[in-house]
Structures are given as structure tokens and as C-alpha cells.
N, C-alpha and C positions, 0 to 999 in steps of 0.2 A: 839585689835582683838576682834571680836565678837565670840560668841559660835557657835558650829557646826550647820549648817542649816539643817532643815528637812522640806520637802516640801509636801504640801497637794495634793490630787488627784483631777483632774478636766480635762475637755476637753479644746479646744483651747480658747474659750471666757469666760469660767466660772468665771474667777477672775475679769473681766473687770468692773463690775458695782457696786463695793463696795463703800459705802459712804466715803467722805473725807471732812474734815473741815479745813485742813491746806493748806496754799499757796504752789503752786508747784514751787520749785526752786532747782537748783543744788547746792550742797555744794562746797566749794573751793576744797576739796579733790577729789570730782567727776570730776571737771573740770581738775584738774591735771592729773587724770588717763586717761581721754580722750585725753588730749594733749600728754601725754607720749606714749599712744598706737598708735596714729597717727605717731609720730616720730619713734617709734620702727618699725612699719609696713613698713614705707617708707625706712628705713635703710635696712630691710630684702630684699625688692623688688629691691633696688639699688644694693645691694651686691651680689645677687644670680641670676642676669640676667633675671629678669622678664620683659616681654614686656608689652605694653600698655593694652593688653587684660586682664591681671590679676595683674596689678600694682596698685599704690596708687590711680590713677584716678578711676579705677574700684572699689576699696575699698570704696572710697568716694561715688560713685553712689549707691552701695549696702547700705551704711549707710543712705543715703538720703531716699531711698525707704523703708528701715526698719523703719525709723523714721516716715515716712508718714503713713505706715500701722498701726503702734502702736498708733499714735496720733489719727487716724481716729476712731479706735475701742475702745480706752481707754477713759473713762470719769473720774470720781473722784475715784481714787484708792489710798489708803494710802501708798502703796509701789511703786507708779508710777515712782518716780525718781530713785529708786534703780534698778527696772526692766529695765528702759530705759538705764541706764548706762551700764548694762551688754549687752543689745542688741547692743549698739554702739560699745562696745569693741569687741564683737563677729564679728560684721560686718567688722570692720577695720582689724581684724586679720585673717579672715576666710581662706584666700589663702596663708598665710605665711608658711604653711606646705604642700603645694601642691606638690605632687610627680612628676608632669610634669616638674618642674623646678629644675635643679641641683639635680637629684634623689639620687646621692651619699651622699648628705648632709641632706636628709630628717630627719633622726634620730637626727642629731645634731641640726637642726632648731627646731624640736619638743621639745627637751630638753631646748633650749634657750627660747622658748615661755612659757613653763611651769615655768621656773625660773623667767621670767619677770612677769608673773601673780602672782606668789607666793611672790616674794621678792620686786619687784618694785611697783606693784599695791597693794600688801599686801592683797590679797584675801585669804579666808579660803581654805584649801586643797580640800574640797568638791566642792566649787565653781570652783576652777581651774580644777578639774577633769571633771566637767560637761561642762565647756567651751571647753576643749580639745575634748571631745566626740562630741560636736556639730560641731566643726571645721572638724572633720574627716568624717562627713556625708554630706558634701557640694557638692560632685561630682554629676553630672547629673544622673547617674544610680542609686545612692543611694537615692537621694531626690525623684525621681520618684517612686522608689520601696517603700519608707517609707510613701508616702503621703496618701495612700488609707484610706478612712474613718477617716481622721484626726489622724490616728495611728502613733505616733512617734516611734522611736526604743524602744525596750523593756526596756533598761536601764532607759529611761525617765519615763516610767510608774512606775518602782521600786522607783525612786527618789521621784516622786510625791506622792507615797503611804506612805512615811516614817512618815509624820505627817500632818494630815488633817487640823490642826489649824494654822500652821505657814504661809503658802502661801507667803513667802518672795520672793523666786525666783521660779516662775512658769515655769519650764524648757520646758514643751511642748509649751507654748506660745512663749517663747524666740526662741526655735528651729524653729517653723513654721514661725515666723516673719522674721528671717534671711534667712531661706530657700526660702521663696517666694520673698524676696527682691533680692536675688542672681539670681533667675530665671527671674525676670523682666529685668535685664540687658542683658539677652540673645537677646532681640529684638534690638540689635544695629549692623547695617551692618558694621560699621567701626571696631567694636570689633571682629566680625567674620573674616573680612579681615586680621586684624593685627595678630590674633592668627594663621591663616593658613599660613601667610607669614613667620612669625618669628619662627614657631614651626614645620611646615610640609614641605613646599617647597618654595623656593625663585622664582619659575617660576610664573610670574604674571597671565598667562593664566590658569595655574592649580589652582591658588588661587581663581580666579574669578569663575571657574567652580565648585570647591569644596565648595565655599561659597554658590553658588546657590543651590547645592545639600543639603547642611546642612539646609538651610532655608526651602526647600520643604519637606524634610524628618523628620526634628526634630522641628524646631522653629514654623512652621506653625500649628503644631498639639498640641502644649502645652495647649491651652485653651480647648481642647476636652478631656483631661485626667481627669477622675473623681477625685475630691478633691485635685487636684494639687494646686489650689488656694482657700483655705478655707476662706480667707478674701474676703469679697464682694468688698472692695476697690481694692485689688490686682487683682481680676478677671476682674473688669471693666477696670482697667489700662492696663492689659495684652491684652485685646481685642483692646483697643485704640492703643497701641504700635504696635500690629500686623498689623493693617491697615497702619500705618506710615512706618513700616518696609517693608511691601509689596510694597508700592509706591517707597521707596528708592531702593529696589532691582530692580524694573523696570528701574529706572533711571540708576542704575549701569550697567545693561545689555546693555542699549543703549550707554553708555559711554565706554564700555569695550575696544574698539580699541584704545582709547586715553589714557588709564591708563598704565603708564610705570614704576611708582615708588611708594613705600609705602607712601611717604609724601602726595600723592593724596587721601589716604584713608579717611582723616578727612572730606572730602566733604560729606561722606556718613554716618556721625554720626546721629543716630536715636534719641538718648535720649536727652531731653531738659535740664537735670540736668547739673550743672556746672562741667565740667571735669577739676577741678582745683587741683593744688598741694598746695594751700595755706591753712594753718591751720586756719587763721582768717576767711577765707571764709567758712570753714567747720563749725566753731562755729556759724557764721551768718546764714548758711543754716539750722542748727538745732535749731535756735532761742535760743541759749545759750548766757550767758553774755560773756564779753570779756575773751579771753584766759588768764589763770594765768601766 
């Protein structure tokens, strides 16, 4: 166990350009943690009735985008591998305590995740507490509310102020990276259709109309919200995905008469990322060595 972490104060990109003269590679223990987190998350999703819109495929998509954002902006950082590990863990776990699924078990799932982080992954209590706090801010309303002027929730500011010299876990950077990655997965027509069908109404006509309304009132305006995407890479990617999503929505509206079952939703997948359930594919996607 390492000693209690205290985090320095900085804005979203302030830590990113520190010099580093050590090779960047994950330890075997880090690879174990990522493997165990993937397996734990998949078990939660399978056991508590999550659909494709918030299941392991979505968690993998968020992880891929979070990794892309982090790698694009991070150069030589002496703590890069430690930060990246936490980002991957947060991304894979972020929906495991979602209240929309099996709401009567939310408290139990929350305790299970805390126990997993503390005892299985062997993180310090402060790290566990902050990962849980990030997971609880991933809803659309909260992430939009907290994005203004790069301002994370107040608790992050307090954690970042505890020690300005440590900078081991920059929680504002981790928070914004995972938050933006989750938002980028919103530009997936298949995901919108799946969520509406499995959680709102099984009527296909209603699902199509509700998906169209969601795209027009929420998804199409994401790029116009100030500071929602502080990462230049994420902002550029969001604009690119919006165009593709718009084209896919047009195709969906033309096809709507012929859509009669949810298995047809996969035709309207917008994201290019691999929607895989394979752990080895995840490691390959993140350019990690073979899974332990």
C-alpha cells in the first residue's frame, strides 16, 4: 500500500507537459487491475439487466475515447501510466451504479463497487472515494452543469488543493477525460434506439419518433454548449460524429417503415469503435501488452 495521496491544484491541462525520461509501460499489476475491472463491470451489466446502450460495449467505447483524449493531450508525464490506469478503470465502471437499471439495487451495487476498488484492486481509500465521486457525476444533466469554464465539482477542487507538489492523481483531468468520452458515445443512433426500446417503450414507431426528438433537442446541440468539450481532440471528434450521426438519422427516417424489430438497430451504429465484448480486443485497442 502506498501512503495517502494528496493532489495539487491545476486546471484541465496543467499537468500534461512535465518532462519524463522513463519508458512508458504498464506494470503487471496495472494490467491485472484493468482485466479485473472489465470482468467485474461485465458481470454487473449481465446480472442487473443492462441493455446494449449502457452495457459492456458502451463501457468499452467510453474507455477507447477516454484513452484517445488522454493520449492526444498527454506528452511526457512521469505519472502517465498511473493516471491512465485510473482513467481506464473509471471508464469501465462508470455505469455500474446507474440508477436507471435495477434502482432497488443501486445502494448494494455501489457498496460492491467500493469493495471491489478497495479490496480487489487495492486502491487507497482516498482514490476509491474519488473514483466513486466521478462515477456519480456521469449523468447528462450533471456533466453539462459541471462543465462550465472547466470547473469540475467542488470536491475535485478541494482534492487538488491538498498538496501542490504531489500531482499523482490529477482528479480534474481524470474527471473531464471520462466525462467527455462518455458524451462522445451519445452520437450513436443505435445506442439511442436501444435505450428507448429497452427502457421507455417497446413500440417501434414511438422509439423512432423519440429518437428523432432526442437527436434534435439534445444531441445536435452538444457542440454549442460552452466548455462541454475542453479537449480540442474531443471537440473536433464531436463535430465529426455529429455529421455522421445526422446522416444516419436521415437514413433511419427513410427506413422507418421497414423497421419492425430491435435486431435491425445495429444497422444504424454511428461509432467506428469496436463494439466488442472481448477482453483481448480491449487490450489491443488500448495498445497494452497481452492481458495477464
